[in-house]
MIDRENMI-50223 format. One line per field, with one value per residue (C-alpha): residue number from 1; residue in one letter; chain; y, x, z. Coordinates in steps of 0.5 Angstrom, whole numbers. Layout:
% residues N
nr (NUM  ...)
rest (A  ...)
kette (A  ...)
v (Y  ...)
u (X  ...)
w (Z  ...)
% end
This chain:
% residues 310
nr (1  2  3  4  5  6  7  8  9  10  11  12  13  14  15  16  17  18  19  20  21  22  23  24  25  26  27  28  29  30  31  32  33  34  35  36  37  38  39  40  41  42  43  44  45  46  47  48  49  50  51  52  53  54  55  56  57  58  59  60  61  62  63  64  65  66  67  68  69  70  71  72  73  74  75  76  77  78  79  80  81  82  83  84  85  86  87  88  89  90  91  92  93  94  95  96  97  98  99  100  101  102  103  104  105  106  107  108  109  110  111  112  113  114  115  116  117  118  119  120  121  122  123  124  125  126  127  128  129  130  131  132  133  134  135  136  137  138  139  140  141  142  143  144  145  146  147  148  149  150  151  152  153  154  155  156  157  158  159  160  161  162  163  164  165  166  167  168  169  170  171  172  173  174  175  176  177  178  179  180  181  182  183  184  185  186  187  188  189  190  191  192  193  194  195  196  197  198  199  200  201  202  203  204  205  206  207  208  209  210  211  212  213  214  215  216  217  218  219  220  221  222  223  224  225  226  227  228  229  230  231  232  233  234  235  236  237  238  239  240  241  242  243  244  245  246  247  248  249  250  251  252  253  254  255  256  257  258  259  260  261  262  263  264  265  266  267  268  269  270  271  272  273  274  275  276  277  278  279  280  281  282  283  284  285  286  287  288  289  290  291  292  293  294  295  296  297  298  299  300  301  302  303  304  305  306  307  308  309  310)
rest (M  I  G  I  K  N  V  A  S  F  I  P  E  Y  A  L  D  N  L  Q  R  V  E  A  F  G  E  S  S  E  F  I  T  K  K  I  G  A  L  K  L  P  R  K  D  D  T  E  E  T  S  D  L  A  V  K  A  I  E  R  L  I  E  A  S  E  G  F  E  K  S  S  V  D  A  L  I  I  V  T  Q  N  G  D  G  E  G  L  P  H  T  S  A  I  V  Q  Q  K  L  G  L  P  K  S  I  A  A  F  D  V  S  L  G  C  S  G  Y  V  Y  G  L  H  I  L  K  G  F  M  E  S  A  G  L  K  N  G  I  L  V  T  A  D  P  Y  S  K  I  I  D  P  D  D  K  N  T  A  L  L  F  G  D  A  A  T  A  T  W  L  G  N  S  P  A  W  N  I  G  P  A  L  F  G  T  D  G  E  G  E  G  A  L  K  T  S  G  S  C  L  T  M  N  G  R  Q  V  F  D  F  A  A  K  N  V  A  P  N  I  K  A  L  L  E  K  A  E  L  E  D  S  Q  V  D  A  F  C  I  H  Q  G  S  Y  A  I  V  D  A  I  S  R  R  F  K  G  S  Q  Q  K  F  I  R  D  I  G  S  T  G  N  T  V  S  S  S  I  P  L  L  L  E  K  H  V  L  G  S  D  C  K  K  V  I  I  S  G  F  G  V  G  F  S  W  G  T  A  L  L  T  K  N  T  N)
kette (A  A  A  A  A  A  A  A  A  A  A  A  A  A  A  A  A  A  A  A  A  A  A  A  A  A  A  A  A  A  A  A  A  A  A  A  A  A  A  A  A  A  A  A  A  A  A  A  A  A  A  A  A  A  A  A  A  A  A  A  A  A  A  A  A  A  A  A  A  A  A  A  A  A  A  A  A  A  A  A  A  A  A  A  A  A  A  A  A  A  A  A  A  A  A  A  A  A  A  A  A  A  A  A  A  A  A  A  A  A  A  A  A  A  A  A  A  A  A  A  A  A  A  A  A  A  A  A  A  A  A  A  A  A  A  A  A  A  A  A  A  A  A  A  A  A  A  A  A  A  A  A  A  A  A  A  A  A  A  A  A  A  A  A  A  A  A  A  A  A  A  A  A  A  A  A  A  A  A  A  A  A  A  A  A  A  A  A  A  A  A  A  A  A  A  A  A  A  A  A  A  A  A  A  A  A  A  A  A  A  A  A  A  A  A  A  A  A  A  A  A  A  A  A  A  A  A  A  A  A  A  A  A  A  A  A  A  A  A  A  A  A  A  A  A  A  A  A  A  A  A  A  A  A  A  A  A  A  A  A  A  A  A  A  A  A  A  A  A  A  A  A  A  A  A  A  A  A  A  A  A  A  A  A  A  A  A  A  A  A  A  A  A  A  A  A  A  A  A  A  A  A  A  A  A  A  A  A  A  A)
v (-90  -82  -80  -75  -75  -69  -63  -56  -50  -42  -39  -31  -29  -23  -25  -22  -24  -26  -26  -18  -17  -21  -15  -10  -15  -16  -23  -26  -30  -37  -35  -36  -42  -46  -44  -41  -44  -39  -36  -32  -31  -30  -25  -23  -17  -12  -12  -19  -22  -29  -31  -29  -34  -40  -38  -39  -45  -48  -46  -50  -56  -56  -55  -61  -66  -69  -70  -65  -60  -54  -56  -63  -60  -62  -59  -54  -53  -47  -48  -41  -36  -30  -30  -24  -18  -19  -26  -25  -28  -34  -34  -41  -37  -31  -37  -40  -34  -32  -39  -40  -46  -49  -46  -53  -54  -55  -49  -47  -45  -49  -44  -48  -46  -51  -57  -55  -59  -66  -64  -61  -68  -72  -67  -67  -74  -76  -70  -73  -80  -79  -74  -79  -73  -75  -69  -64  -59  -58  -51  -48  -41  -37  -31  -29  -23  -19  -20  -19  -13  -12  -10  -16  -21  -27  -27  -22  -27  -34  -33  -34  -33  -39  -43  -50  -54  -62  -66  -71  -76  -84  -88  -84  -84  -84  -87  -83  -85  -87  -81  -78  -71  -67  -60  -56  -50  -48  -46  -41  -35  -37  -35  -31  -24  -18  -12  -15  -16  -23  -25  -31  -34  -38  -41  -44  -46  -50  -53  -55  -58  -62  -65  -67  -68  -74  -78  -77  -80  -86  -87  -86  -91  -96  -95  -97  -103  -100  -99  -92  -96  -98  -91  -88  -80  -76  -70  -65  -58  -54  -49  -48  -52  -52  -55  -60  -62  -63  -68  -72  -73  -77  -82  -84  -90  -85  -78  -78  -79  -73  -68  -61  -56  -49  -45  -42  -41  -40  -43  -43  -45  -50  -50  -53  -60  -60  -56  -62  -67  -64  -63  -69  -75  -74  -78  -81  -88  -87  -92  -90  -83  -80  -73  -68  -61  -57  -50  -45  -47  -51  -56  -62  -68  -74  -78  -84  -83  -90  -90  -94  -99  -102)
u (-72  -70  -63  -59  -61  -57  -53  -52  -49  -48  -42  -41  -36  -33  -28  -23  -16  -12  -5  -6  -9  -5  0  -5  -6  2  2  6  3  6  0  -5  -2  0  -5  -11  -11  -16  -13  -20  -26  -33  -37  -44  -47  -49  -56  -56  -60  -59  -65  -62  -56  -61  -66  -60  -57  -64  -65  -58  -61  -67  -63  -59  -64  -68  -75  -75  -80  -81  -88  -86  -83  -86  -81  -75  -70  -65  -59  -57  -55  -55  -62  -66  -66  -67  -69  -76  -80  -76  -72  -75  -82  -78  -75  -82  -85  -79  -79  -86  -86  -92  -96  -97  -90  -87  -81  -77  -70  -65  -60  -54  -47  -41  -45  -51  -51  -50  -56  -60  -59  -62  -67  -70  -70  -73  -78  -80  -80  -85  -90  -90  -86  -83  -79  -75  -69  -64  -61  -54  -54  -50  -46  -42  -40  -46  -43  -35  -31  -26  -21  -21  -15  -19  -25  -23  -18  -22  -30  -33  -40  -43  -50  -52  -58  -59  -65  -67  -72  -74  -69  -63  -56  -53  -56  -56  -53  -52  -49  -47  -47  -45  -45  -41  -44  -38  -35  -41  -36  -31  -35  -41  -44  -43  -46  -48  -41  -37  -32  -27  -22  -18  -14  -20  -24  -18  -17  -24  -24  -17  -20  -27  -27  -23  -26  -33  -31  -27  -34  -38  -34  -34  -42  -42  -37  -32  -25  -22  -19  -26  -28  -27  -27  -27  -31  -30  -32  -26  -25  -18  -13  -9  -15  -17  -9  -9  -15  -13  -6  -10  -12  -5  -7  -12  -10  -9  -17  -19  -21  -18  -21  -21  -17  -22  -28  -25  -29  -37  -40  -45  -44  -37  -39  -44  -39  -34  -40  -42  -35  -31  -36  -42  -40  -34  -32  -33  -38  -37  -36  -35  -38  -37  -38  -36  -36  -40  -44  -39  -43  -41  -44  -41  -45  -44  -46  -47  -48  -54  -53  -60)
w (60  60  58  53  46  44  46  43  45  44  45  43  38  41  46  51  50  56  54  52  58  63  64  67  73  74  72  66  60  64  69  64  60  66  72  69  62  59  53  51  55  51  52  51  48  53  50  51  57  60  56  50  51  53  46  42  45  44  37  35  39  35  29  30  33  27  29  35  34  39  40  43  49  55  60  61  66  66  71  72  78  74  71  67  71  78  78  78  74  73  66  64  63  59  55  54  51  47  43  43  47  49  55  57  59  66  66  72  74  78  82  82  79  77  79  76  70  74  78  73  69  75  77  70  69  75  74  67  69  75  71  64  60  53  51  56  55  60  59  62  62  67  64  70  66  69  76  75  77  71  75  80  78  81  77  71  68  69  67  60  57  54  54  52  51  52  50  54  52  51  47  49  46  53  59  66  73  78  81  88  91  96  99  104  106  110  104  102  103  98  92  92  90  95  92  86  84  84  90  90  94  89  94  98  92  89  96  96  89  90  97  95  87  86  92  90  83  86  90  84  81  87  87  79  80  75  75  72  67  64  63  57  59  65  63  69  70  67  73  71  68  75  78  73  73  80  80  74  78  83  77  75  70  67  68  60  60  63  58  58  54  57  52  48  53  60  66  63  70  69  61  62  62  56  52  53  52  45  43  45  47  42  36  39  41  48  52  59  61  68  69  75  77  83  86  89  95  96  92  88  84  80  75  70  63  59  51  49  45  44)
% end
C-alpha cells in the first residue's frame, strides 16, 4: 500500500518582519498577533524560481531519507499555481532536469492552492498504485511573493514562501485516507490574480472557511467512524491565526488538538500542512491525524492519516 514515508522542507532564510511593517498599513501589532498570526514572512531570493525552491526541498528529503536515491524516483508531482516563467513548460519537467532525475519518470503539475496537499497526496497515491510505481515525490512550492502587491494590506502581511517534498512509497510510515473533497466556483473572485497581481477579499475567504471546513472535517470523521476525541492532532491549513481559531472552536472537546504554527512562516499556501506534519507529527506519538486544506477556488479537502504500526 502506498503511503507517506517522509516529509522535508525548505524555508528561505530571509524574512520580512511584520511587527516592523504593520504601522505602515495603519494597523497595530495586535492585528498581527491576534488576527494574522504571522510575525515573519520568509521570502525567496529574487534570482530564485519556483523550481529552485522545489529542488532544495527534494534534496533535503533525499538527505533525510535512508535508502532513498534519486535514481529510484518513478513519479513527481508539483503543486503550484505560480510555476516557473509563465507556466509553460510545466515546472516538474524543469525540476526533473535540474535534479537529474530519471527521464523515465512521470512528472506533472497540479494547479491548486491551499487545498493542494490533500488533493496531491491522493492523486499521487492513486497514480502510483494504478501504474505499479514504487517511489513518488509530492512537492508543494507556491511562492506568492511573485504575485503580491507589497502595498496591499490584505496579502502583503499574510503570505510567506516555502516548499516541501513528501516521499510516497510502499511500507509507509503513514497510511493515507479516507478523504472528502469539495469545490464552490462561486468563490472564484475572492482570491485571484488580476494583471499578474494577487487580490483577496479577506472577509469572503474567512466566511467560506468558517462555514465549510468544520462540517467537512466532521463528515470525514463520520465516514471514518471516529470521534474527534480519537484524533491525536488536527493539521489544518494555516490560512491565518483567526481562521484556525474559528474552525477549532467548532470542536470544543478537541480545540487544543488543532496545531497553530504560522508565526515564523505566514500562510505558505499548499506547503502549510506538510510543514506541520514535518515539525509536529513525524516522530511524535500521534497515531491518527486529520489534515484539511482549503482556499482559492473555493476548494477544500480533508483526509485521515493513520500511523502504520505493521
